[in-house]
C-alpha positions as CSV (number, residue, x, y, z in Angstrom):
1,X,25.3,-20.5,55.8
2,X,21.9,-21.1,57.2
3,X,18.6,-21.0,55.3
4,X,16.7,-17.7,55.0
5,X,13.0,-17.4,55.8
6,X,10.6,-14.7,54.8
7,X,6.9,-14.9,55.7
8,X,6.8,-18.7,55.3
9,X,9.0,-18.8,52.2
10,X,12.5,-20.2,52.4
11,X,15.8,-20.1,50.7
12,X,17.6,-23.4,51.3
13,X,21.1,-23.6,52.8
14,X,22.6,-24.6,49.5
15,X,21.0,-21.8,47.6
16,X,22.1,-19.3,50.3
17,X,25.6,-20.6,49.9
18,X,25.5,-19.9,46.2
19,X,23.9,-16.5,46.8
20,X,26.6,-15.6,49.3
21,X,29.4,-16.8,47.0
22,X,28.0,-14.5,44.3
23,X,27.7,-11.5,46.7
24,X,30.9,-12.0,48.7
25,X,33.2,-13.5,46.1
26,X,31.5,-12.5,42.9
27,X,31.3,-16.1,41.6
28,X,28.7,-16.5,38.9
29,X,25.7,-18.6,40.1
30,X,23.7,-21.1,38.1
31,X,21.0,-20.3,35.6
32,X,18.1,-20.0,38.1
33,X,19.9,-17.7,40.5
34,X,21.3,-15.7,37.7
35,X,17.8,-15.0,36.4
36,X,16.7,-14.0,39.8
37,X,19.6,-11.6,40.2
38,X,19.0,-10.1,36.7
39,X,15.3,-9.6,37.7
40,X,14.1,-11.9,34.9
41,X,11.0,-13.5,36.4
42,X,10.0,-15.5,33.3
43,X,13.5,-17.0,33.1
44,X,13.7,-17.6,36.9
45,X,10.4,-19.5,36.8
46,X,11.4,-21.5,33.8
47,X,14.7,-22.5,35.3
48,X,13.6,-23.2,38.8
49,X,13.0,-26.5,40.4
50,X,9.7,-26.9,42.2
51,X,11.1,-25.9,45.6
52,X,12.8,-22.7,44.4
53,X,9.7,-21.8,42.2
54,X,7.5,-21.9,45.3
55,X,9.9,-19.8,47.3
56,X,10.7,-17.0,44.8
57,X,9.3,-14.4,47.3
58,X,12.1,-15.3,49.7
59,X,14.7,-14.6,47.0
60,X,13.1,-11.2,46.3
61,X,12.9,-10.3,50.0
62,X,16.5,-11.3,50.7
63,X,17.9,-9.3,47.8
64,X,15.8,-6.3,48.6
65,X,16.6,-6.3,52.3
66,X,20.1,-7.7,52.5
67,X,22.1,-7.6,49.3
68,X,24.1,-4.7,48.0
69,X,21.9,-2.7,45.6
70,X,24.7,-2.7,42.9
71,X,24.8,-6.5,42.7
72,X,21.2,-7.3,41.4
73,X,18.3,-5.9,39.5
74,X,19.3,-6.0,35.9
75,X,21.6,-7.9,33.6
76,X,23.9,-4.9,33.4
77,X,24.2,-4.6,37.1
78,X,25.0,-8.3,37.5
79,X,27.6,-8.2,34.6
80,X,29.3,-5.1,36.2
81,X,29.3,-6.8,39.7
82,X,30.9,-10.0,38.2
83,X,33.4,-7.9,36.1
84,X,34.7,-6.2,39.3
85,X,35.8,-9.6,40.7
86,X,39.4,-9.6,41.9
87,X,41.4,-12.2,40.1
């Protein structure tokens, strides 16, 4: 997966890989990305490294413009998305 760019903000390749594994395969991501998906800004900022913290707008733009609406936005939506994973 390639990096994603939005108005000068970037999601790195490795973060895009994790995001795509979550969306496509319903694999739980790490703490920072989980906080982003759950729409928990305070937790996302607290868990982010410097690069991801600076690029939070790109994560919001990617989710809003590209991700299924049912897979992000609240802890309940994320839990439901992950629970639907085929085992």
